[in-house]
C-alpha beads as a LAMMPS data file, in Angstrom:
LAMMPS data file: protein, C-alpha beads

175 atoms
174 bonds

1 atom types
1 bond types

-500.0 500.0 xlo xhi
-500.0 500.0 ylo yhi
-500.0 500.0 zlo zhi

Masses

1 110.0

Atoms # bond

1 1 1 415.195 295.841 25.574
2 1 1 417.569 294.402 28.171
3 1 1 415.517 295.849 31.017
4 1 1 412.312 294.440 29.534
5 1 1 413.756 290.913 29.420
6 1 1 415.056 291.192 32.980
7 1 1 411.733 292.624 34.207
8 1 1 409.743 289.833 32.552
9 1 1 412.117 287.288 34.078
10 1 1 411.628 288.837 37.534
11 1 1 407.825 288.852 37.208
12 1 1 407.780 285.247 35.995
13 1 1 410.094 284.334 38.876
14 1 1 407.703 285.862 41.408
15 1 1 404.700 284.081 39.896
16 1 1 406.629 280.806 39.720
17 1 1 407.653 281.143 43.356
18 1 1 404.025 281.579 44.427
19 1 1 402.965 278.586 42.312
20 1 1 405.742 276.449 43.826
21 1 1 404.669 277.456 47.336
22 1 1 401.093 276.529 46.468
23 1 1 402.241 273.154 45.094
24 1 1 404.260 272.413 48.249
25 1 1 401.269 273.311 50.430
26 1 1 398.977 271.136 48.312
27 1 1 401.407 268.248 48.555
28 1 1 401.704 268.649 52.331
29 1 1 397.948 268.882 52.859
30 1 1 397.130 265.838 50.743
31 1 1 399.822 263.738 52.427
32 1 1 398.543 264.796 55.863
33 1 1 394.979 264.008 54.797
34 1 1 396.082 260.590 53.615
35 1 1 397.969 259.860 56.847
36 1 1 395.075 260.939 59.062
37 1 1 392.514 259.090 56.962
38 1 1 394.643 255.938 56.900
39 1 1 395.651 255.709 60.541
40 1 1 392.684 257.353 62.249
41 1 1 389.770 256.298 60.041
42 1 1 391.347 253.308 58.235
43 1 1 389.911 254.605 54.965
44 1 1 392.311 256.788 52.945
45 1 1 390.914 258.474 49.828
46 1 1 392.370 256.957 46.674
47 1 1 393.081 260.316 45.041
48 1 1 395.423 261.787 47.680
49 1 1 398.485 259.847 46.571
50 1 1 398.153 261.024 42.980
51 1 1 397.537 264.646 43.957
52 1 1 400.617 264.585 46.201
53 1 1 402.704 262.984 43.437
54 1 1 401.640 265.490 40.792
55 1 1 402.138 268.395 43.202
56 1 1 405.647 267.066 43.842
57 1 1 406.351 267.028 40.092
58 1 1 405.189 270.630 39.766
59 1 1 407.164 271.628 42.875
60 1 1 410.357 270.049 41.595
61 1 1 410.196 271.578 38.145
62 1 1 409.157 275.019 39.373
63 1 1 411.849 274.789 42.049
64 1 1 414.424 274.116 39.337
65 1 1 413.483 277.386 37.642
66 1 1 413.724 279.240 40.961
67 1 1 417.189 277.934 41.740
68 1 1 418.358 278.639 38.179
69 1 1 417.165 282.246 38.417
70 1 1 418.834 282.859 41.780
71 1 1 421.957 280.906 40.797
72 1 1 421.516 278.719 43.831
73 1 1 421.693 275.565 41.744
74 1 1 424.405 273.071 42.578
75 1 1 427.895 274.234 41.743
76 1 1 430.476 271.480 41.721
77 1 1 433.876 272.094 43.224
78 1 1 433.158 275.746 44.071
79 1 1 434.771 275.475 47.496
80 1 1 437.871 273.675 46.197
81 1 1 439.036 276.077 43.509
82 1 1 439.865 279.752 43.998
83 1 1 437.550 282.402 42.559
84 1 1 438.235 282.448 38.808
85 1 1 439.493 285.483 36.948
86 1 1 437.099 287.527 34.822
87 1 1 438.150 285.684 31.654
88 1 1 437.695 282.246 33.209
89 1 1 434.419 283.363 34.768
90 1 1 433.124 284.421 31.338
91 1 1 434.269 281.094 29.899
92 1 1 432.466 279.275 32.711
93 1 1 429.278 281.245 31.997
94 1 1 429.533 280.372 28.309
95 1 1 430.001 276.678 29.093
96 1 1 427.068 276.739 31.519
97 1 1 424.870 278.487 28.946
98 1 1 425.837 275.926 26.313
99 1 1 425.041 273.069 28.706
100 1 1 421.636 274.568 29.521
101 1 1 420.819 275.017 25.838
102 1 1 421.990 271.499 24.943
103 1 1 419.635 270.060 27.555
104 1 1 416.649 272.425 27.443
105 1 1 416.163 273.014 23.717
106 1 1 415.633 269.331 22.778
107 1 1 413.271 268.895 25.730
108 1 1 411.162 271.839 24.586
109 1 1 411.271 270.702 20.958
110 1 1 410.170 267.132 21.682
111 1 1 407.415 268.324 24.007
112 1 1 405.704 269.770 20.966
113 1 1 407.127 267.817 18.013
114 1 1 407.496 264.061 17.683
115 1 1 410.522 262.114 16.464
116 1 1 409.296 262.159 12.875
117 1 1 408.386 265.833 12.898
118 1 1 404.640 265.800 13.521
119 1 1 402.917 267.846 16.202
120 1 1 400.494 264.972 16.819
121 1 1 403.379 262.789 18.029
122 1 1 404.927 265.248 20.497
123 1 1 405.042 264.516 24.222
124 1 1 402.148 266.841 25.070
125 1 1 399.978 265.522 22.245
126 1 1 400.549 261.958 23.409
127 1 1 399.746 262.917 27.011
128 1 1 396.541 264.716 26.036
129 1 1 395.011 261.383 25.108
130 1 1 395.625 259.929 28.567
131 1 1 393.604 260.420 31.737
132 1 1 394.781 260.213 35.337
133 1 1 393.010 257.158 36.700
134 1 1 392.061 258.370 40.148
135 1 1 391.521 262.053 39.314
136 1 1 389.854 261.786 35.926
137 1 1 391.792 264.765 34.527
138 1 1 393.811 264.769 31.304
139 1 1 397.475 263.960 31.944
140 1 1 398.463 266.964 29.869
141 1 1 397.741 269.166 32.937
142 1 1 400.534 267.387 34.756
143 1 1 402.798 267.010 31.724
144 1 1 402.647 270.697 30.792
145 1 1 404.949 271.326 33.751
146 1 1 407.926 269.993 31.773
147 1 1 407.918 272.414 28.814
148 1 1 406.719 275.255 31.038
149 1 1 409.711 274.850 33.370
150 1 1 412.122 274.565 30.443
151 1 1 410.735 277.699 28.781
152 1 1 411.014 279.616 32.055
153 1 1 414.642 278.499 32.378
154 1 1 415.282 279.741 28.822
155 1 1 413.736 283.092 29.769
156 1 1 415.957 283.310 32.858
157 1 1 418.972 282.415 30.705
158 1 1 418.095 285.256 28.327
159 1 1 417.872 287.561 31.347
160 1 1 421.371 286.448 32.399
161 1 1 422.644 287.276 28.939
162 1 1 420.941 290.665 29.228
163 1 1 422.877 291.373 32.408
164 1 1 420.662 290.025 35.193
165 1 1 422.852 289.545 38.246
166 1 1 420.288 288.108 40.646
167 1 1 421.904 286.098 43.371
168 1 1 420.561 284.387 46.450
169 1 1 421.261 287.491 48.532
170 1 1 419.406 289.833 46.182
171 1 1 416.477 287.412 45.962
172 1 1 414.619 289.349 48.652
173 1 1 414.456 292.362 46.338
174 1 1 412.344 290.357 43.867
175 1 1 409.635 289.665 46.432

Bonds

1 1 1 2
2 1 2 3
3 1 3 4
4 1 4 5
5 1 5 6
6 1 6 7
7 1 7 8
8 1 8 9
9 1 9 10
10 1 10 11
11 1 11 12
12 1 12 13
13 1 13 14
14 1 14 15
15 1 15 16
16 1 16 17
17 1 17 18
18 1 18 19
19 1 19 20
20 1 20 21
21 1 21 22
22 1 22 23
23 1 23 24
24 1 24 25
25 1 25 26
26 1 26 27
27 1 27 28
28 1 28 29
29 1 29 30
30 1 30 31
31 1 31 32
32 1 32 33
33 1 33 34
34 1 34 35
35 1 35 36
36 1 36 37
37 1 37 38
38 1 38 39
39 1 39 40
40 1 40 41
41 1 41 42
42 1 42 43
43 1 43 44
44 1 44 45
45 1 45 46
46 1 46 47
47 1 47 48
48 1 48 49
49 1 49 50
50 1 50 51
51 1 51 52
52 1 52 53
53 1 53 54
54 1 54 55
55 1 55 56
56 1 56 57
57 1 57 58
58 1 58 59
59 1 59 60
60 1 60 61
61 1 61 62
62 1 62 63
63 1 63 64
64 1 64 65
65 1 65 66
66 1 66 67
67 1 67 68
68 1 68 69
69 1 69 70
70 1 70 71
71 1 71 72
72 1 72 73
73 1 73 74
74 1 74 75
75 1 75 76
76 1 76 77
77 1 77 78
78 1 78 79
79 1 79 80
80 1 80 81
81 1 81 82
82 1 82 83
83 1 83 84
84 1 84 85
85 1 85 86
86 1 86 87
87 1 87 88
88 1 88 89
89 1 89 90
90 1 90 91
91 1 91 92
92 1 92 93
93 1 93 94
94 1 94 95
95 1 95 96
96 1 96 97
97 1 97 98
98 1 98 99
99 1 99 100
100 1 100 101
101 1 101 102
102 1 102 103
103 1 103 104
104 1 104 105
105 1 105 106
106 1 106 107
107 1 107 108
108 1 108 109
109 1 109 110
110 1 110 111
111 1 111 112
112 1 112 113
113 1 113 114
114 1 114 115
115 1 115 116
116 1 116 117
117 1 117 118
118 1 118 119
119 1 119 120
120 1 120 121
121 1 121 122
122 1 122 123
123 1 123 124
124 1 124 125
125 1 125 126
126 1 126 127
127 1 127 128
128 1 128 129
129 1 129 130
130 1 130 131
131 1 131 132
132 1 132 133
133 1 133 134
134 1 134 135
135 1 135 136
136 1 136 137
137 1 137 138
138 1 138 139
139 1 139 140
140 1 140 141
141 1 141 142
142 1 142 143
143 1 143 144
144 1 144 145
145 1 145 146
146 1 146 147
147 1 147 148
148 1 148 149
149 1 149 150
150 1 150 151
151 1 151 152
152 1 152 153
153 1 153 154
154 1 154 155
155 1 155 156
156 1 156 157
157 1 157 158
158 1 158 159
159 1 159 160
160 1 160 161
161 1 161 162
162 1 162 163
163 1 163 164
164 1 164 165
165 1 165 166
166 1 166 167
167 1 167 168
168 1 168 169
169 1 169 170
170 1 170 171
171 1 171 172
172 1 172 173
173 1 173 174
174 1 174 175
């Protein structure tokens, strides 16, 4: 079972990485289109700013899952303190896991369930009634990035618990 969880985490990581690359490229292309249209033709399309903004949201949230998986997220005071013993390292992992759960679980819960317990009042349900002004698409397509990223982080956390030791140096093996 441990290998299944780690394998699923690795596959999701690869897919997420490709999606993040696509989002960065989309953001870059729309910003370049807007710059060229504004300064060369003096007529920028109104939709480019929103596409770039929503691509940046997707990039940031997917990037957070990538850095969590590879353990390349910010580590405070790592260079100041000596490498901890095995016991302190395990304690640090437990504290980090608790911090991730304390943050991620309420975010996931309130994405689907409202403050008073109804599914109709959750974040995604509220966003499904809104439309992006310039694009004409439901805002839920942008908002779904929040619970999706949090669920992926939970999957990567489960893979850590199962013994996944992916680091930045072994990242190339995933690709």
